[in-house]
C-alpha positions as CSV (number, residue, x, y, z in Angstrom):
1,M,-79.9,-131.7,-141.5
2,K,-76.6,-130.0,-140.7
3,K,-75.0,-133.2,-139.5
4,L,-76.1,-134.9,-142.8
5,F,-74.6,-132.1,-144.8
6,V,-71.2,-132.4,-142.9
7,I,-71.2,-136.2,-143.5
8,L,-71.9,-135.7,-147.2
9,L,-69.3,-133.0,-147.5
10,L,-66.6,-135.2,-145.9
11,L,-67.6,-138.1,-148.1
12,G,-67.2,-135.8,-151.2
13,L,-63.8,-134.6,-150.0
14,F,-62.8,-138.2,-149.3
15,L,-63.6,-139.3,-152.9
16,F,-62.0,-136.2,-154.4
17,H,-58.8,-136.7,-152.4
18,L,-58.8,-140.4,-153.1
19,R,-58.7,-139.6,-156.8
20,Y,-55.7,-137.2,-156.3
21,L,-53.9,-139.0,-153.5
22,S,-50.2,-138.1,-153.5
23,R,-47.8,-140.6,-155.2
24,A,-44.7,-138.7,-154.3
25,F,-42.1,-140.9,-152.6
26,D,-39.6,-138.8,-150.5
27,W,-37.2,-139.8,-147.8
28,D,-39.3,-139.2,-144.7
29,S,-42.5,-140.8,-146.0
30,C,-40.6,-143.9,-147.2
31,V,-38.6,-144.3,-144.0
32,Y,-41.7,-144.2,-141.9
33,A,-43.5,-146.7,-144.2
34,L,-40.4,-149.0,-144.1
35,N,-40.2,-148.9,-140.3
36,I,-43.9,-150.0,-140.2
37,Q,-43.4,-152.6,-142.9
38,K,-40.6,-154.3,-140.8
39,D,-43.4,-155.4,-138.5
40,R,-41.2,-154.9,-135.4
41,V,-42.0,-152.9,-132.3
42,E,-38.4,-151.7,-132.1
43,S,-38.6,-150.1,-135.6
44,A,-41.9,-148.5,-134.8
45,F,-40.3,-146.6,-131.9
46,F,-37.0,-145.7,-133.7
47,N,-37.9,-142.0,-134.0
48,P,-38.0,-140.3,-130.6
49,H,-39.7,-137.2,-132.0
50,H,-42.9,-139.0,-132.6
51,L,-43.5,-142.1,-130.5
52,G,-47.1,-142.4,-131.6
53,F,-46.8,-142.0,-135.4
54,E,-45.2,-145.3,-136.5
55,S,-46.4,-147.3,-133.5
56,S,-50.0,-146.4,-134.2
57,G,-49.2,-147.0,-137.9
58,L,-48.0,-150.5,-137.1
59,M,-51.1,-151.3,-135.1
60,Y,-53.3,-150.0,-138.0
61,W,-51.3,-152.0,-140.6
62,K,-51.7,-155.2,-138.5
63,M,-55.4,-154.6,-138.1
64,L,-55.9,-153.8,-141.8
65,R,-54.1,-156.9,-143.0
66,S,-56.2,-159.1,-140.7
67,I,-59.2,-157.8,-142.5
68,Y,-57.9,-157.2,-146.0
69,P,-54.6,-158.9,-146.9
70,T,-52.6,-156.5,-149.0
71,T,-49.1,-155.3,-149.8
72,D,-50.0,-151.8,-150.7
73,I,-48.7,-150.3,-147.5
74,M,-48.0,-146.8,-148.7
75,F,-51.5,-146.4,-150.2
76,F,-53.2,-147.4,-146.9
77,L,-50.8,-145.3,-144.8
78,R,-51.8,-142.3,-146.9
79,L,-55.4,-143.3,-146.4
80,R,-54.9,-143.3,-142.6
81,I,-53.7,-139.7,-142.8
82,L,-56.5,-138.6,-145.1
83,S,-59.1,-140.2,-142.9
84,F,-57.8,-138.4,-139.8
85,S,-57.6,-135.0,-141.6
86,L,-61.3,-135.4,-142.7
87,F,-62.3,-136.5,-139.2
88,F,-60.6,-133.3,-137.9
89,L,-62.4,-131.1,-140.4
90,G,-65.8,-132.6,-139.4
91,V,-65.1,-132.0,-135.7
92,F,-63.8,-128.5,-136.5
93,I,-67.0,-127.6,-138.3
94,W,-69.2,-128.9,-135.5
95,I,-67.3,-127.3,-132.6
96,Y,-66.9,-124.0,-134.3
97,Y,-70.6,-124.0,-135.1
98,L,-71.5,-124.8,-131.5
99,L,-69.3,-122.0,-130.3
100,Y,-70.3,-119.2,-132.7
101,K,-73.6,-120.3,-134.1
102,D,-72.6,-119.7,-137.7
103,F,-72.7,-123.0,-139.7
104,I,-71.8,-121.5,-143.1
105,L,-68.8,-119.7,-141.6
106,A,-67.7,-123.0,-139.9
107,V,-67.9,-124.9,-143.2
108,S,-66.2,-122.1,-145.2
109,L,-63.4,-121.8,-142.7
110,A,-62.8,-125.6,-142.7
111,L,-62.6,-125.6,-146.5
112,V,-60.1,-122.8,-146.4
113,I,-58.0,-124.7,-143.9
114,Q,-58.3,-127.8,-146.1
115,V,-56.9,-126.1,-149.3
116,S,-54.1,-124.3,-147.5
117,Q,-50.9,-125.9,-149.0
118,A,-49.4,-127.5,-145.9
119,F,-52.7,-129.0,-144.6
120,W,-53.6,-130.3,-148.1
121,F,-50.2,-131.6,-148.9
122,Y,-49.8,-133.6,-145.6
123,S,-53.4,-134.8,-145.8
124,L,-52.4,-136.8,-148.8
125,H,-48.9,-137.8,-147.7
126,N,-47.5,-140.4,-145.3
127,D,-45.6,-138.0,-143.0
128,T,-45.8,-136.8,-139.4
129,P,-47.1,-133.1,-139.5
130,L,-50.8,-133.6,-140.0
131,I,-52.0,-135.7,-137.1
132,H,-50.2,-133.8,-134.3
133,S,-51.2,-130.4,-135.8
134,C,-54.9,-131.5,-135.9
135,L,-54.6,-132.7,-132.3
136,M,-53.3,-129.2,-131.3
137,A,-56.2,-127.6,-133.1
138,L,-58.7,-129.9,-131.4
139,L,-57.1,-129.2,-128.1
140,F,-57.6,-125.4,-128.6
141,L,-61.2,-125.8,-129.8
142,L,-62.3,-128.1,-127.0
143,T,-60.5,-126.0,-124.5
144,I,-62.6,-123.0,-125.5
145,Y,-65.7,-125.1,-125.7
146,F,-65.2,-126.7,-122.3
147,L,-64.2,-123.3,-120.8
148,K,-67.6,-121.9,-121.8
149,K,-69.2,-124.9,-120.3
150,G,-67.4,-124.5,-116.9
151,L,-64.3,-126.7,-117.4
152,S,-65.1,-129.6,-115.1
153,A,-62.8,-132.4,-114.0
154,K,-64.2,-134.5,-116.8
155,H,-63.3,-131.8,-119.3
156,L,-59.8,-131.5,-118.0
157,S,-59.3,-135.3,-118.3
158,I,-60.3,-135.2,-122.0
159,L,-58.0,-132.2,-122.7
160,W,-55.2,-134.0,-120.8
161,I,-55.5,-137.1,-123.0
162,I,-55.5,-135.0,-126.2
163,Q,-52.5,-133.1,-125.1
164,L,-50.6,-136.2,-124.2
165,F,-51.3,-137.8,-127.5
166,S,-50.3,-134.6,-129.3
167,I,-46.9,-135.0,-127.6
168,Y,-46.7,-138.7,-128.6
169,F,-47.3,-137.7,-132.2
170,H,-44.7,-135.0,-132.1
171,Q,-42.4,-134.2,-129.2
172,S,-42.3,-130.5,-130.0
173,N,-45.8,-130.0,-128.7
174,V,-44.5,-129.8,-125.1
175,I,-44.0,-126.1,-125.9
176,H,-47.8,-125.7,-125.8
177,F,-48.1,-126.7,-122.1
178,G,-49.6,-123.3,-121.2
179,M,-52.9,-123.6,-123.2
180,V,-54.9,-125.6,-120.7
181,P,-53.5,-123.9,-117.6
182,M,-54.5,-120.5,-119.1
183,A,-58.0,-121.9,-119.5
184,I,-58.0,-123.0,-115.9
185,L,-57.0,-119.5,-114.8
186,L,-59.9,-118.1,-116.9
187,S,-62.5,-120.6,-115.6
188,P,-65.2,-119.2,-113.3
189,N,-66.4,-120.4,-109.9
190,R,-62.9,-121.3,-108.7
191,S,-60.7,-119.5,-106.2
192,F,-57.1,-118.6,-107.2
193,G,-55.7,-121.2,-104.9
194,I,-57.8,-124.0,-106.3
195,K,-56.9,-122.9,-109.8
196,M,-53.1,-123.0,-109.0
197,R,-53.5,-126.5,-107.4
198,T,-55.4,-127.7,-110.5
199,I,-52.7,-126.4,-112.8
200,F,-50.0,-128.1,-110.7
201,V,-51.8,-131.4,-110.8
202,Y,-52.5,-131.2,-114.5
203,L,-49.0,-130.3,-115.5
204,T,-47.4,-132.8,-113.1
205,C,-49.5,-135.6,-114.5
206,L,-48.8,-134.5,-118.1
207,G,-45.0,-134.3,-117.4
208,L,-44.8,-137.6,-115.5
209,A,-46.8,-139.4,-118.2
210,T,-44.5,-138.1,-120.9
211,I,-41.3,-138.9,-119.0
212,I,-42.4,-142.4,-118.0
213,S,-43.4,-143.1,-121.6
214,Y,-40.0,-142.1,-122.9
215,L,-38.2,-144.1,-120.2
216,F,-40.3,-147.2,-120.9
217,V,-39.8,-147.0,-124.6
218,G,-36.1,-146.3,-124.3
219,F,-35.1,-148.8,-121.6
220,V,-37.7,-151.5,-121.9
221,I,-38.8,-151.6,-125.6
222,L,-35.5,-150.5,-127.2
223,K,-33.3,-151.9,-124.5
224,R,-31.1,-148.8,-124.3
225,G,-28.7,-148.4,-121.4
226,L,-26.6,-145.9,-119.4
227,G,-23.3,-147.5,-120.1
228,P,-20.7,-146.4,-122.7
229,I,-21.7,-143.4,-124.8
230,D,-22.4,-145.2,-128.0
231,E,-25.4,-146.0,-130.3
232,K,-26.9,-148.2,-127.5
233,H,-26.9,-145.3,-125.0
234,F,-30.3,-144.0,-124.0
235,S,-29.3,-140.4,-124.7
236,F,-28.2,-141.2,-128.2
237,W,-31.8,-142.3,-129.0
238,M,-33.5,-139.7,-127.0
239,F,-31.7,-136.8,-128.6
240,L,-31.2,-138.5,-132.0
241,Y,-32.2,-135.5,-134.1
242,A,-30.3,-133.0,-132.0
243,A,-27.2,-135.1,-132.6
244,I,-27.4,-134.6,-136.3
245,N,-25.8,-131.3,-137.2
246,R,-28.2,-130.1,-139.8
247,W,-31.3,-130.4,-137.6
248,G,-32.3,-127.3,-135.9
249,T,-29.6,-125.2,-137.4
250,S,-31.4,-123.9,-140.5
251,L,-29.4,-123.5,-143.7
252,G,-25.8,-122.1,-143.4
253,E,-24.2,-120.5,-140.4
254,D,-25.8,-117.0,-140.7
255,K,-29.5,-117.3,-140.0
256,N,-32.0,-115.0,-141.5
257,Y,-34.9,-115.7,-139.3
258,V,-37.3,-113.3,-141.1
259,L,-36.6,-115.0,-144.4
260,Y,-36.9,-118.5,-143.0
261,F,-40.1,-117.6,-141.2
262,Y,-41.7,-116.2,-144.4
263,R,-40.5,-119.1,-146.6
264,G,-42.0,-121.6,-144.2
265,I,-45.2,-119.9,-143.5
266,G,-45.6,-118.7,-147.1
267,D,-45.2,-122.3,-148.3
268,A,-47.7,-123.4,-145.7
269,F,-50.4,-121.3,-147.5
270,L,-49.3,-121.5,-151.1
271,V,-47.5,-124.0,-153.3
272,F,-44.4,-125.6,-151.7
273,Q,-41.4,-125.8,-154.1
274,N,-38.1,-126.5,-152.4
275,V,-36.0,-125.4,-149.4
276,I,-34.0,-122.7,-151.2
277,P,-34.4,-119.7,-148.9
278,K,-35.6,-116.9,-151.1
279,F,-38.6,-114.5,-151.2
280,R,-41.2,-115.2,-153.9
281,V,-42.9,-112.0,-153.1
282,N,-42.1,-109.1,-155.4
283,L,-44.4,-106.1,-154.9
284,F,-42.4,-104.1,-157.5
285,D,-43.4,-106.7,-160.2
286,F,-46.9,-107.2,-158.8
287,Q,-48.7,-108.6,-161.8
288,N,-46.1,-111.1,-162.9
289,P,-47.7,-114.5,-162.6
290,K,-44.6,-115.8,-160.8
291,H,-45.2,-113.4,-158.0
292,L,-48.9,-112.4,-158.1
293,P,-50.3,-115.2,-155.9
294,Y,-47.6,-114.7,-153.2
295,N,-48.1,-110.9,-153.3
296,L,-51.8,-111.3,-152.8
297,N,-51.3,-113.8,-150.0
298,L,-48.9,-111.5,-148.2
299,L,-51.1,-108.5,-148.6
300,F,-54.2,-110.4,-147.4
301,W,-52.4,-111.3,-144.2
302,I,-50.9,-107.9,-143.6
303,F,-54.4,-106.3,-144.2
304,S,-56.1,-108.8,-141.9
305,L,-53.6,-108.4,-139.0
306,S,-53.7,-104.7,-139.4
307,L,-57.5,-104.8,-139.1
308,G,-57.0,-106.9,-135.9
309,I,-54.7,-104.3,-134.4
310,L,-57.0,-101.4,-135.3
311,N,-60.1,-103.2,-133.9
312,F,-58.3,-104.9,-131.0
313,R,-60.5,-103.4,-128.2
314,T,-63.6,-104.9,-129.8
315,M,-62.0,-108.2,-130.6
316,W,-60.6,-108.4,-127.0
317,A,-64.1,-107.7,-125.6
318,K,-65.7,-110.5,-127.8
319,Y,-62.9,-113.1,-127.7
320,K,-60.8,-112.5,-124.7
321,Q,-60.7,-116.1,-123.6
322,E,-60.0,-117.3,-127.1
323,L,-57.1,-114.9,-127.6
324,L,-55.4,-115.7,-124.3
325,V,-55.5,-119.4,-125.0
326,L,-54.5,-118.9,-128.6
327,L,-51.5,-116.9,-127.5
328,F,-50.0,-120.0,-125.8
329,W,-50.5,-121.9,-129.1
330,L,-49.3,-119.4,-131.7
331,L,-46.4,-117.6,-130.0
332,P,-44.5,-120.7,-128.9
333,S,-45.0,-122.2,-132.4
334,I,-43.8,-119.2,-134.3
335,A,-40.8,-118.6,-132.0
336,F,-39.6,-122.3,-131.8
337,Y,-40.2,-123.3,-135.4
338,T,-38.6,-120.2,-136.8
339,W,-35.5,-121.0,-134.8
340,W,-35.6,-124.8,-135.4
341,E,-36.2,-125.1,-139.1
342,G,-38.3,-122.2,-140.2
343,Y,-37.9,-122.7,-143.9
344,F,-39.6,-126.2,-143.9
345,F,-43.4,-125.8,-144.3
346,E,-44.1,-129.1,-142.5
347,F,-43.5,-127.3,-139.2
348,W,-46.2,-124.7,-139.9
349,V,-49.3,-127.0,-140.5
350,G,-50.7,-126.3,-137.0
351,T,-49.7,-122.7,-137.0
352,T,-51.7,-122.0,-140.2
353,I,-54.8,-123.6,-138.7
354,G,-54.4,-121.3,-135.7
355,L,-53.9,-118.3,-137.9
356,W,-57.1,-119.1,-139.8
357,I,-59.0,-119.3,-136.5
358,L,-57.4,-116.0,-135.4
359,N,-58.3,-114.5,-138.8
360,S,-62.0,-115.5,-138.3
361,Y,-62.0,-113.7,-134.9
362,I,-60.5,-110.6,-136.6
363,L,-63.1,-110.5,-139.3
364,R,-66.0,-111.5,-137.0
365,S,-65.1,-108.6,-134.6
366,F,-66.4,-106.2,-137.4
367,R,-69.7,-107.9,-137.5
368,S,-72.6,-105.4,-137.1
369,E,-75.4,-106.4,-134.8
370,T,-77.7,-103.9,-136.6
371,L,-77.0,-105.5,-140.0
372,P,-76.3,-109.2,-139.1
373,R,-77.3,-110.7,-142.5
374,F,-75.2,-108.2,-144.5
375,S,-72.2,-108.7,-142.2
376,N,-72.5,-112.5,-142.5
377,A,-72.8,-112.3,-146.3
378,I,-69.6,-110.3,-146.4
379,L,-67.8,-112.7,-144.1
380,H,-69.0,-115.8,-146.0
381,S,-68.2,-114.3,-149.4
382,T,-64.7,-113.5,-148.2
383,Y,-63.9,-117.1,-147.1
384,S,-65.6,-118.5,-150.3
385,F,-63.3,-116.3,-152.4
386,L,-60.2,-117.4,-150.3
387,F,-61.2,-121.0,-150.8
388,L,-61.3,-120.7,-154.5
389,F,-58.1,-118.7,-154.6
390,Y,-56.1,-121.3,-152.6
391,F,-57.8,-124.3,-154.2
392,L,-57.1,-123.2,-157.8
393,I,-53.4,-122.5,-157.2
394,N,-52.6,-125.4,-154.8
395,F,-54.5,-127.9,-156.8
396,T,-53.0,-126.9,-160.2
397,F,-49.4,-126.6,-159.1
398,S,-49.2,-129.1,-156.2
399,T,-52.0,-131.7,-155.7
400,L,-52.6,-132.5,-159.3
401,P,-48.9,-133.0,-160.4
402,R,-48.1,-135.0,-157.3
403,S,-51.0,-137.4,-157.9
404,I,-49.5,-138.4,-161.3
405,G,-46.8,-140.8,-160.3
406,P,-45.0,-142.4,-158.9
407,K,-42.4,-139.7,-158.4
408,F,-39.2,-140.2,-156.4
409,G,-37.5,-137.5,-154.3
410,Y,-34.4,-137.9,-152.2
411,T,-34.1,-141.6,-151.4
412,E,-30.4,-142.2,-151.6
413,G,-29.5,-145.6,-150.1
414,I,-33.1,-147.0,-150.0
415,Q,-33.9,-147.0,-153.7
416,G,-34.6,-150.7,-153.8
417,P,-37.2,-150.8,-151.0
418,V,-38.8,-147.6,-152.2
419,E,-39.3,-149.0,-155.7
420,K,-41.1,-151.9,-154.1
421,L,-43.3,-149.6,-152.1
422,A,-44.2,-147.8,-155.3
423,E,-45.5,-151.1,-156.9
424,E,-49.0,-150.5,-155.6
425,T,-51.3,-153.0,-157.1
426,I,-54.3,-150.9,-156.3
427,Y,-53.2,-148.5,-159.1
428,K,-52.9,-151.3,-161.7
């Protein structure tokens, strides 16, 4: 019955999102679509930061056209992202339920993740952040699930594949290399020496697979070389984004990491507007509609994290394994993305998922064993309210207006091809 409910829920979400699929055409989404539309392997591997995104998109596009000839590439690329996001939500619900035996909480938490701005926006948009962020979340959930099962060699193989593909879909995921090794250290029935050898083999295989993949793509597929330092040099492709001055530098010369962090993470929860670095929180004008949602969001997270600190001993006793593995997901993410481009909410999709999982551990740590039904009712009501809060704001000011289109963002130099992309016959 629970499986049927999840399937029907995902079907309902699919139909709802299909109705309000984003029709915003910005630079990144259009470039990725045009790279796939060229139908060339070289174009599908042009971006070194995400080897798997356009290449898998090209295979998907070829397969789709063999079944259903169409020219509506952007529509179906959006559909690919949406399908993966819903697949992730289904797996999230089921694994969380298996871990903590609370089906209603698993569903409520998944819905809150769904309506958080960054996850919702990129579920309906042809861009890179969604898939790799979901893969990282799946890596965490399965790591904890397998750890409680004993973490066998088969389990490690599955985790290795997921982690490798997360790197393929976004190169920055190499910073999370410590998640599975931490789980290995925590696994029972292994001596310390065996654990260290297992970690060495796991990381060596992961590193070699990543390096060989990049060498193969660079030298064999893209035919880059090690000759003169020009556009045909391997390093020019490999470090493409690092060679562009504005990437990884944030805005301006003087970085305000606190401001960039809050703008990025704040936009990831509530309506994204632009990259102008400013605080939208104003506690001195609390009830002003321009500030109220952001004030409430900030106060909720301050309150939740404060509860976690106050009840840390209980939380540590209940969720020690989860917290240690989560540490190697959240801390590298917050540190690296704050430095890299903290004001862009696209880099915080995975972090928001991790924070919602952490939030559930904080609130569950207060669960009373003497009043289990009352505790569960409070917990479920809290996430139901959060779902309505984020849904109403993000749908009204983000999802709905972006579904009425087409709308064009920054597309200087590719206006012609973009206008052709926007001529989606499926909307006519």
